[in-house]
N, C-alpha and C positions, 0 to 999 in steps of 0.2 A: 504494500500500500504506500502511496505517496504522502508527502508532507501536506499536500493540498487536501487529500482525503481526510487526514487527521484534523486539519483546521475546520473543515466542514462538519466533522463529527462534533467538535467542540462547540461550534455555533449551534448545532442541533441540540446538544446537551443544554445549552443556555436557554433555548426556546422551551424545551421540555420542562425544565425546572422553573420556568417563568422568571429567569434572571434578566432576560431581554425580551423585547417585543418584536413582532415582525418588522416594524419600521426601523429597528436597530440592527438588522442583520448585516446590511452592507457596511455600515459604520464599524460594527464589531469585527467583521472579517478584515477590513482594512487596518484596524488597530492591531490585530493579531499578526498580519503580514509585516507591519512596521516593527513589531517586537522581534520578529524572527529574521529581519533584514531581507525580506522578500519584496520584489517590485511588481509581481504579477500573480495571477491565479491560473489554475488549470481547471476546466470544467470536469467535475467528478460526480458520480452517483453515490449517495450515502444511504445505506439501509437504515431503517428505523431501529433505534435502540432504546431500551428502558434501563438506564444506568442509575444506580444510587449515588455514585461518586464519579468524578472525572478522572480517576487515577489511571485507568488503562489508556485513556487518550493522552494524558499528560506524559505518561511513561514513554509512549511511542514518539511523541514530539521531542521530548528531552533526549532520547536516544539518537534521533535524527540530528538534533542540535549539537550533540557531542561529536558525531561523525563529521558534520559539516563545519565544525569550528566555530559555531555560534556560541557555544559554551567555552569559557576560558579553561575550565577544568571539569571533567566528568565526575564530580564529587557531590556529596549531599549538599554542602553549603551553596555551591554555584547552581545546582539543579533547583534547589528551593528558591533561590532568588529569581530564577527564570520562570518557574511554574507559577509563582505568586504574581509576577508581573502579567503573565498570561491571564490568570483568573481575575486580576484586577480589571481587565477589559470587559469582564462579564458581570462585574459587581455594580449594582445601582449606586447612584450618588448618595452621600450621607443624608441629605435632606429627604430624599424619597424613602429611604429605609426608616428614618425617624417618623415621617408622616404615616407610613403603613403601621409601624409599631403603635403609635399613639391612637390611630384609628381602631386597631384591634383592642387596645386597652379600654377605650371609651365605649365601643359598641359591643364588645364581647366580654373579655375579662383580662385580668393581669396574666393569668395562665396562658391564654391564647397569644398574648403579646410576646411573652418570653419564649414560648414555643416557636413562634414565627422567627424570632431572631436566632434562636438556637439552630433551627433547620437551615436558615439562610447561611449561617456560619459554616455548617457542614457542606451545604451545596456548593459554596464558592471555595471550598477547600481551605478555609482558614482553620477550621478544626479538621485535622488530618485523621479521618476515621480509619484509614488503612494502617496507620502506625499505632493508633490507640488499640486496635484489635489485637495487636501483638502482646499487650499487657496481660498478665495472668492475675486472676482474681479468685479468691476463695474465702470461706468462712472458717473460723476456729472456735470451738466451744470452750467457754471459760466460766468461772463462777460469776462473772459479770455479764453473762449473755454471750452472744456470738460477736466476736471481733472480726473485722474485715481485713484481709491481707491482699496486697497487690504488689507484684514485682513489675517495676516500671521499665518497660522495654520500648517505649514509644519515642523517647527523645533520641535523636540521632547522635552518634559518636562524633567527637570533634575531628575536624578535617585538618591533618598536619599541614597541607599546602596552604589552606586558608589561614591557619594560625600564623604561619611564617609570613604570609602576605600582609596580615593585619599589623605585624610589627612595624612595617614600613609606612603605614598610614599616618597622616597627620591627625592629631587629636581633634575629634569632632564632638561638640557638645549639643548636638541636635539629633533626635530628641534627647532630652536630658537623661531619660531612663526608659526602660522597656514598658513602663506603666503610663507614661505621659500620653495625653490625648493627641499630641502631635504625631503619634505613630500612625494615626488613621491616614491611609493612602501613601505612606512613606515608602520609597523605593528600596530601602535597605542597603546594607554594605556587607562586606564579608565578615565584619565583626558586629553586625546588627541585623536582625532578621527583617526581610521585606514584609510590608503590611499593606499593600495595595488593596487587599481583600478584607481588611479589618473595618468593621463598622461598630460604633458605640451609640448608646442612647442616653441623652442628658436626663438627669433626674434631680429633683430638688430635695435635699436632706438638710433639715434645720436651717432653711433659708440660704443654703449654699449650693453651688452647682457641682454635681458629681456626674459620673458616667457609668453605664452598665455595658460590659462586654463579656465575652466568654473566654475561658482559658483555651489556648490552642491544643493543649494536652490534657484533656478532661480526665479527672480521676473519679468522677461520679456524675450522675445525671444533671445536666444543665449547670455544670461547674462554672459559676459566674464570678467575675471580678468587678467590684464597684470601686472606682478610683476617683480621687479628687481631681477637679479640673486644674487646680493650681498644683505645681510641683512643690509640695511641702513635706517635711519629714513626718513619719508616723509618730504619733504620741497619743497615749490613752489618757483622755481627759473627760470632764463632764460632757463635753460636746460629743464624744464618741458614743456614749450611751443614747443620747438624743438622736444621733444620726442612725444608729442601728435600729432603734424603735420606729423612727420615721419610715425607714425602708420597709420593715415587715408590715407596717400599717398599710403601705401602698402595694406591697407584694406579699400578701399573707400566705401564699403557697411556698415561699422560700424561707430558708433560714439565712442569717447573715452573721458573720463573725469576724473578729480581727485577731491577727497574731499579736503576741505581746510586743511591747515597744523597747525591749532591751536585747542586747546581743546574747547569744547562747540559747535563750528561751524564745527568741523571736522567730527563727526559722523562716524569715521572709525578707523582702526588700524593704529595709527600714527607711530608705531615702525618700519614699513617696507614700503618702497616706492612702491606704486602700483597705478594702474588705474582701472576703471571699464568701460566697453563698451558693444557693442552688436548691434544686428540688430533690433532696435526698434526706432520708431519715437515718441519721448516724446512730451507732450503738449507744453513745452517751445520752442521746435524746430519749432513748427508750428506757434508760436506767431510772429507777424510782428514788424518791427521797426517803431517807431512813431516820433522820432527826429533824423534826419540824419545830419551827420557832416563829415568833412574830416580833415586830419592832414597836417599841413604846411610842416613838414619834410618828410612825406610819402604820397604824393598825390594819389598814386595808391591804397591805402587802403581805402575801403569804410567802414563806421562805423555808428552806430546808437544806440539809447536807445530802448530797447525792451519793448513792451507793456506786462508787466508781474508784478505780485505782489511783486516780489523781484527786486533788483536793478541790471540790467543786461546791459552790453555793448556788442554789437555784432560787430565783425570785419570780413571783407571779403577781400580776395586778391588772385591773382594767384601765387604770389611769397611767398612761405612759410617762407623763411628766413626773409623777410621784415615783414611779419605778426608776427613772433615770436619777432622781435625787438620792434614792436609797443606794443605788449602785455606786454613785460617786462617793457617798459617805463611806462605803465599804472600801473603795479604792484608796481613799485618803487615809483611812485607818490602817489598811494593810501596808501602804508604802512605808510607814514608820514603825511597824510592829516588829517586835523582837521577842524571841523565846529561845534562849540559849540551850535549854534542855532539849528542845526539838530541832536544834541546829538552824534556827531562823535568825539571821542577822540582816538588818535592814540596809546597812551601808558600811562601806569600808573606805576610810579616808575621804569621805564625801561622795564616793561613787555609789549610787543607789543599786539595790539588788531586788527589791520587791516590786512586782507589777502584776497585771491581770490579763488573761486571755478571755475576752467576753464573747458570748454567742447569743444572738437573739432569735426568737421565733414566735409564732402565734400558736396557742394551744387551747382548744375549747373556748374560743372567743376572748381569751386573755393574752396579754403580752407576757412573754417569758424571757428572762435573762439568766443564762448560766455564766457564772464568774469563776474561772479557773485560776486559783492562786498560783503564782509563779515566783521563782527566786533563781537568780543566775550566779550565785556565789560559787567561786572555785576554792579548792583546798589543795594542800600538798598531796593528799591521797587521791583526790579527784580533780586533776588540773583542767579537765575539759568541762567541769561543772558538777557540783555536788548533786544537783537535781537534774541530771542529764544522763543519757545512757552510760552506765559504768563500763569500765574498760573490758571486762570479761564478756560483754555482749557486742563489742565493736566489730567482731567478725561478721555479725549480722547487720548492725546499723550503728553508725557513729554520728550520723547527722543530727542536727537539732530536732527537737520534738515541737513541731509547729501546730497550727490550728487543726489541720486535717487529722494528724496523728492523735492529738488531744481528744478528739471526738470519737476515736476508735477505729480509724482506717490507717493501717500501716502502709506507708509508701516506701517499699524496700528497693534498694539499688538493683539495676539490671544484671550486675555481675553475679548475683546469687543464683540465677537460673543455671548457668554453666557450672558454677562452683559446686552446687548441690548435686548435679548430674555426675560430675567428676568424682565427688566423694562417694556417691552411691556405687559407682563402677569400681572404685578402689576397694570398698568394703566387700562388695560381691566377689571380687577376685580373691580377697583374703579368705573369705568363707569357703571358696572352692579349693583352697590350699595352694593357690598360685603365689609365686614369689613376686611381690610388687613393692614398689617404694612410693611413699607419699611425696609428691613434689608440688611445686608452685603454690597456688593460692589455697589448695585444699587443706594444707597442714594446719591452718589456723582454725579449721572447723573440727578437727579430729577429737579434741577433748570433749566437746559437746556431743558429737556423733557417737563416740564410744559409750558415753553415759546413757544415751537413748537406746543403743543396742543392748547394753547390759540390762536395762530395765524392761525392754519390750521384746528382745530377741530379734532374729533376722529370718524371714521366710524366703523372700526373693527380692530382687532389686526393685521391681515395680512397687510392691507393697511397702518396702522400706522408704522409697522416695516419697510416697504418699504420707507415711508416718512422719518424715522430717518436715513436710509441709504443715502438718497439724502442729508439730512441736514448735514451728516458727511462731505460731499463735501464742504459745506459752512464753516464748522469748519476748514477743511484743508486749504481752501482759506484764512481764517483769520490767521491761523498759518504762512502761507507764507508771509502775510502782516507783521506779527510780526517780521519775519526774515529779512525783507527788510530794508536796512539801510537808504534809502531815501524813505519816505512814498509817497503814491500815491495821496496825496492832493496837493493843489497849492503850499504850502510852501516847501513840499518835492520835487516836480518837479523842483522848482526854485533852490533848494539846489543841486540837481543832475546836473542841467545845469551848476551851478557854478563850480562844480568839473570838469566837462568836459572842461570848458573854461580854466582851468589851464594846460591842456594837449597840448596846442599849436594847437587848433582846430578852425575851422570856420563852421558855420551852412550851411547846404546845403538845399535849398528850393526845395521841390518836384514839 
């Protein structure tokens, strides 16, 4: 098939997905020709196709581009820059997308509006569904319900040639970061992804202008990012709670949360204020409250300690202003709170350690806020963080525990897939009496794997690999316990209750 055939297929895809209208066909074709440095067309016949994504068409075009020298390098970075530019030619102008979104919001529902934007983001290949499909996802049973585990295989590996080329680039401060609204329509560079097919929707939160978009590598249904229009650093304040509650008031089918605003416990881009949300019911949201209490100053606010491996206070109320005030009082109290017996130290030489990861949602007609208490202190024994994955689990996950993990979805590094397969092959060979040596990356897993084999035995490689996947859930649970500032033992529970008692509360007996 010729390149002209693929161009016509892409035009037809745009028509089928209603990305373009009949009147746009000639213009779109000419734009695609320009991107590919072609001056003319050949008349071709294209069979009708019903494609969910443009991946097969784009792959063919990119392969041609590599062969013909249109691509500087046939690598992921350069291919992504080109296919995004191509799809940008099929993506409606921001004003059109915004008008359609708002029309659906007003005439149908907030769900219909976000569903439209989500589908559009997939259709124009901003959300790369082909890569997301590579991610592996399963559930692990624990005493706190089912935790979710995913091995992230969707993000492409870094391209050595692009890395080398990027070193020679002049420093560019536009867009200022990956979250800035100026990314909409941006052509990209080898050190900054192309975004011609990105569209955002403006939304007002607490009388400020914010924008909704979706993550290109979604970890759950309608994985949304809500970013501030101004490039300002992330900071948890009274305004944070007002913004979160404003959002779920307008989009009650979504949760919305913020990473913490300190290093180590932040797990996010701290240079640009933003939230993450979506239409997903996380394990933490399903967890029940086990210690109920009320506030003397705010008797209408219901509250409790959540049965969860991390330290979570849940607040519920019908009045969002009152709820934001209570949350802010708790934040202010927690920022300066110390309990040396529980290893809680608020600051070291003026550097603060205590902060909060807040999550908002609607439940049963009430506003709900989960406040996850965080502390980023380091010690000689735990230089990466006292309330951070401890060193003996770093073979599984060393990265920060951010908002998504806090709520019970483990985002594990892609390296684990191959490493676990290698270690299973190694154990299987040993069980068969073969002489094998543990090499490379698998050696770091052997202590953990040997313990599992000793406890559960070994039947065959397939069942043992499945067993390891379930045991990953137990490791993730242990990691959440590490990140919990008040431990789930008797002394930790007592320490948590001591903190709650400083908030002007009284216990409510069920």
